[in-house]
Structure formats: C-alpha cells, structure tokens
C-alpha angles and dihedrals in degrees: 000000000000091000093053091049092056092048095052093045088055094050098049091043088057095083102115110245112298098169089114096033116173110211118200105189105123101114101027123089104164113044107212112217124204116193118203115196133175090223138001088241092059108135091223096061097077093047088049091056092045089052089053089052090049092054094046091051090049093049091047091049088054089050092237124158099229131083139174112251122192100231098178146346113221115196123198093347119206085226095058094112091058091051092045092051091049092048090050093048092051094045093051088058094046111142093016096074132067122197089252089067120080095231121188117347111266114239118252089239090063094045090052094057112110102230143075098234123041114193108197117192099206126205090215127101092240128131117257121259145159122227134182109235109233115283094331129105089247131112124199112211113188119193112195133198123228135176110272088001127159090285084079085070110041092207091059099056091048089055094044091056094043089049092054092046087053088061090050088055092053105267124136131204124295126210089217106106090203094057128094091237093050123148117217099024127191129212095221090058092052092044091054095048111103098213129070096247130034113248130255120244123241087253091055092051091048091050093051091049090051092052102041109024 
C-alpha cells in the first residue's frame, strides 16, 4: 500500500507547474480532443474516453456551453517519435517550467493536429502531465506508463487522466486530498472513494463557470 501511494503521488505531481496557468478559452466552446494511441488495445484508451464522459457530464450539470468532443483517434501514428521526443523534453524540465514560459519548441506534427486537446498515450515511463502549446489554443496531455503504476488500480488511471484534462480545461491544483485536482494525491484515498471519479471542489466549479459561462 505504501509503495502504491508513493507512485500515485509522483504521477499526479508530474503536472508541469500550473500555478500561473494562462487559460486561452475565450472563443472556443467545443474543445476538440484528438487521442493518439500506440495500439487500439491500449488499456488507457477506455479510461480516457470515460474521463471525457465524466467532464461532459460535469459541464452539463453546471449548465455550461462547452463540451469535450472526440475529434479523432490516431493509432500507431507515423509521427509518434516526434510526440515522444516532445513529451520527454517537457518531462525533463518538470518543476522548472511555468506555463508562462515557452518551454521546448512544439513539433510541427503536433501543431498541425486539428484539435484543441491532444491526449498522447506515451510508451515511455514518464509521469503524466498537461502542457499549453505555445501561443496556440492547444493543450498537450501526455499519459505515461510506469511499472506498478495506477493502471494496477483501474480507479487510479481514470482519475489521473481526468485530472490532466482538468488542467486542459483551466483548473489548477487543489490542496484537498479528496479532490480530483489534488496535489499531492494518494492512492489509498482514491481507493477508498466510493464513486468512479474524485469530486471537484466548489472552487473548481466556480472556476469552470467563470471560464465557460
């Protein structure tokens, strides 16, 4: 149990600094999501889609005008190396970048994708994160894979992906360990929660309403 706790704390802490997050949502209602997977059978694909459903239900409950729309599913992309390199470059600078800084240059292949949120299911053992791509309206959400990672507990990977999508929607970290946007997060908390996804705080809901009303 202690080992699992440490792993999940590391993964959710891997969101590259969003304390000064710049959210660029003004003219976008539907957020088009492109999912890039190494294989259709990837165990993270179904949790990704469930996380999209969770957010759409939440946005609808808040009576907001936006929703997340799966624009495309790209399997075994010929551009995977470019995405993997970019994910690795960002991860190596984790904790040293804020979203106000440009960070590594985004690859052309990523910039050319027609969508506002790109969810990349990486083959690397990196920790998951969300990152705003330059001065565009695009977010790059990288979901890594690690030995004995949250996929060992299905509830954890759902929450990791939903957590990162929350950043792409404009939410920052919460100190509440029982909240979806928690930082740090702990596996035993998630495992003890009776529902599929951890809840949002009142502050999270207010923030979403402010952004998308």
